[in-house]
N, C-alpha and C positions, 0 to 999 in steps of 0.2 A: 226795900221789899221784905216781906216777912214769910219765911218758908218754914217757920215752926211747925214741927209735927210731920214734915215732908222727908222722904229719903231720896238719896241721889247716889248714882254710881258714875264715876268718871274713869274711862280708861286712859291709860298712859298720863297718869295725873302726878306723877312725882317731880316733874320739872317743866318749865317753859309754860306754854299755853294751858296745858292741863291742870298744873299746879295753881295757875291764877284763877282758873275757873272753880276749882275745889275750894281755894280760900274764899272766894266770894260766896260760894254755896254754903260754907261753914258759918261765915259772918252774917248770912241771912237767916240762919237758924236751921238749916237742913242737916240730917244725919248723913255724913258723907263716906262713901267707900272710895278710898284712894287706890285705885289700881296701878300697879307698876310691873315690870318684866325683870329689870336687872338692877335698878337704882334702889336698893333696900334703904340705905342710909338716908337718902333724899326723901323717900316717901315717909319713913318714920318721923323725920324732922318736920315734915309738913303737918302729919297728924298731930304732933306735939304742939306745933304753932297754933293750929286751929283750936286745939283744946285750951291752950293758954289764953285765947281770945275769947272764951266761953262757949265755943262750939263742940260738936261732937264728931268724930271721924275715926276711921280705923284704916289700916293698910291691908291690901290683899294682893299677894303675888300671884300673877298668872301670865302665861303667854297666850294672848287672844288671838294668835294665828293658828291654834289648835282647838279642836273641840274639846279635848280633854282639859286643856287649860280654861277654856270658857266654862266647863261645867264645874271645875273646881272653884272658880271664881264666884259663880252664883250660889254655890253651896255655902261659901263663906258669907255671903250677902244674906242669904235665907236664915242663917244662924243669927246674924246680928240684927236684921230687920223684923224676924218673926215669921209667922205662918201666913198662907194665903197671899193674895196680891198684895205685895209689900214694897213696890217701887213706884215713885212718883216722877222721877227725872232720870233720864239716861243720856249721858254725853259720850258719844262714840268720838274719842279724840286720838287714841293710839295710833301711830304711824311711823313709818321709817322712810328715810330719803336715800340719797346716794352715798351718803356718808364718806365724800371725798372720792368714790369710785367713779369710774367711767360709766355714766348711765345713757350715753348719747344714743341716737338712732343708729349711728354708724358702728358703734363698737360696744353698746352695752351687753353684759353678759346674761346668759340665761339663768344663773343662779340668782343674780341681782334683781332681775325681772320677776322671778318667781317669788323671792322674799317680799319685794314690795307688794305684789298682788296678795300674798298670804296675810299680810298684817294690815294693809290698807283697805282691802276689799273683802277678802273672806272674813277677816275678823269682824268688822262692822256688820256684815250680813248675818252671821251666826249669832253674834251677841245680841243684836236686835231680835232674831228669832227666839232665842232663850228668854229675852226680857218679855215678850209680848204677853204670855200668860201671868207674868208677875206684876206688870204695869197696872195700876189702878186707873179706872176711867178718869178722863180729865187730865191725864199725865202729859209729859212733855219729852220728846225725843229731839236731841240737836246733834247733828253730825257736823265735825270739823272738816271741812274741805280745804280748797286753796284756789286762788286765782289761776293756778297752773291748769286747773280743769277747764279753763275758758280760753287762755292765751297759749298759743303754740310754743312748745320748749323742745326743739330738736336736741338740745344738750342734756335733757332729762325726759325723753318721750314717754319712757314706761311710767315714771312717777306721774306725769301728766294724765296719762291714761287712768290711773287708779283714781285721781281726783274727779275726773269725769264720771267715773263709775259711781262714786259716792253721790253724785248729783242724781243719777238714776235711781239709786237706792232710796234716796230721800223721796223722790216722787211715788215710787212703788209703795214705801211704808206709810206715807201720808194717806194713800187711798186704802190701805189695809185697815188702818186704826181710825179713821174719820168718824165712823158711827159710834165709836166709843168716846168721842170727845177729846181723843189724844192727838196732839199735833206733832208733826215732824217737819223740821226744817234744816237748812244747811247753812252754816257760816263759812264763807269763802275768804280767809285772810290773804292779804298781800304780803310784802316782805316783813316778817316780824324778827326783831332782835332777840333771837334765842340761840341756844346751842344747836338748833337743828339745822341751821345754815351758817354754821361757824366757818365751813370750807369755803363758801361763797364769799363770806365777809373777810377771808384771810387775803383775798386777792386785792392787790393795792387798787385803791380807788373805787372799790365796788360799793361801799356805803354811800359814798358821795354821788355816785352815777345814779343808784337806785334812788336816793332821796330827790334827786334833781328831776327824775321821771315821775315821782310820785306828786301829784298837784298840792298836797298838804305840805310837801317839802321835808318829810322825815320818814324814817322806818317805823313801823308799828312796834308796840310794846305788848307783851302778854295781857296786860290789863285792858288794852283796847279791845282785844278779842273776848275776854271775860265779860266786859261790858255788853258787847253785842249779844252774847249768849244770855245774859241776865234779862234783856229785854224780852226775850221769847218765853220767858218761864212764868211770868205773872198772869193773872186773869185777864188783864187787858189785851193779851196777845192770844186769846182763845180762838179768834177767827183767821188767824194767820198760820196757814200750813202748806206744805209742799213748795216752799219758797228757797231760792238760792239767795242769801243776803251777803253782799260784797262788803267786808270790812277791810278796805284796802288804802284808805286815804285818797280815794278817787283815782287810783291806779289805771283803771280800764276807761276813764272818761276820755 
C-alpha cells in the first residue's frame, strides 16, 4: 500500500499494537504522529526506527484522557502537518486495562473504573471531535476496540464496558462523516501478546488455555492487528464503514 503524501495520528503508539500500526504506516509512506503518554524512550526509539527505514515520524506526548492533552497533541500535529485540513488517518488506539488491579464486577474500585473510562472512552470521543475539522475528505478513522466488548467478562466488567462503548462511537462517527467520504471502523482484537495483558499471561497456564480456546491455536501478535488496520486504509476499503471487524483468530466462532 502506498500512503505517500498522507498524514496519520496514532494514539498510544509507543508500544504494542500502536507501535506496530505506526511502523506499518511509516513503511507505507505516511507521515506519522506517534502519540505517547509516559513511554518517551520507546516513542523516540520508534520514531528513529521509522526514520531509519526511510519513513517520516515524530513523537508527541499527550494524555488523551484530558481535553488539555488532546489540544496540545493536535497543536503539535498542526505544526508538523501544516495548515488547513491536514490529517488523512486517525487511529484511536490509546487504552488502559486493569494493570493487575482488581477490576471485577464484585470488587472493582471507582478510581479504576473512572480511569478506564477517561482513557478508553472519553479520550477517543474527544480526539475524534478534535480531528473532524482537520480530516481531509476521503480520510480514514480506525478505533481499536477489543473482543471484550462482545464477550462478557465479570473479572473485568468495567473494561469490557469501555470497549462496548467504542463500538457505539464507531457507529455514530461513521454516520457523522459518511457524506465526506470518510470511513470509520473498529478493529476488535482477541488476546494479543503484548505488555497490556502481562498480568494475565503471568498466570500459570494462561497462554496455553487461551491458545486452546482460539481456533487458530495461538495468541495474536501486534502485527496481526496492524495488518487488519491496513486493510481499511486503502482505496479498496472506501465502501466499508461502521463495521466491527474481529481480529481474534476465530475466538468468538
